[in-house]
N, C-alpha and C positions, 0 to 999 in steps of 0.2 A: 503494500500499500504506499503511495506517496505521502509527501509531508502533507501535501494540500489535501488529499483525501482524508488523512488522518485527523487534521485539523477539522474538516467539516463534520467528521464522525463524531468527533468530541463535543463539537456545539450542537450537533443533533441530538446526542445523548442527553444534553443538559435540557431539552425542551419538555414541555409537559407531554405525558401521554399521549393526548389527543393529537397535538402538532405532530409527535413522532408517527402516529398511525396513520396521518394524512401524508406526511413525507414518504413513508414506505409505501403506501398505495401509489403516490405520483412516481416514485422510483421504479417499482414493478411494472406499472403501464408503459414505462419507457423501454423495457427490455424485450428482444425477441422470444416470441414463443419457443419453448422447449418442445422438441418432437419426441414422443416417446416411443421405445422399440415396441413393436406389436406383443413381445412377452411381458413387459412392464405393463401396458395398456391391459393384456388379458388378466394379470394378477391383480390390478387395482380393482378391475370389475368384479372378479371373484371375491374380492375382500369387501367390497361394496355388498355385494349379493348376501354375504354371511352376516352383515352388520344389519342389513333390511329384513333379512328372514329370523333375526334374533340368534341364529347360530353361533356369533362371535358374541363373547361377554367381554363387556369393557369393565375396567374398575378404575378406582381413584388412584391417581399416579403416587400420591403421598402414601396412600396405605400399602401398595404395591411396593413401593422402596422401602419401606419400614419392615415389611415381611421378608424382602430378600436379604437386608442388612442383618436381621435377625436369625436368618438360616444360615448366613455365612460369615457370623462372626463368633464362631465358637470354636 
């Protein structure tokens, strides 16, 4: 990252959240769309189907990390 970009980043991080969100949206819309490989597109579609059907189970991130830490800290 150039020193100019670093300075802009530091200034952007000091903005209130709402302004950072607007900035992220503006920057994101300025980028070229990413093309997914057919394999990734199929995997995403498979995961969405599992979520929509209720087959996939979601859980709270903090609870999940707490359980992992407890499991591996012994």
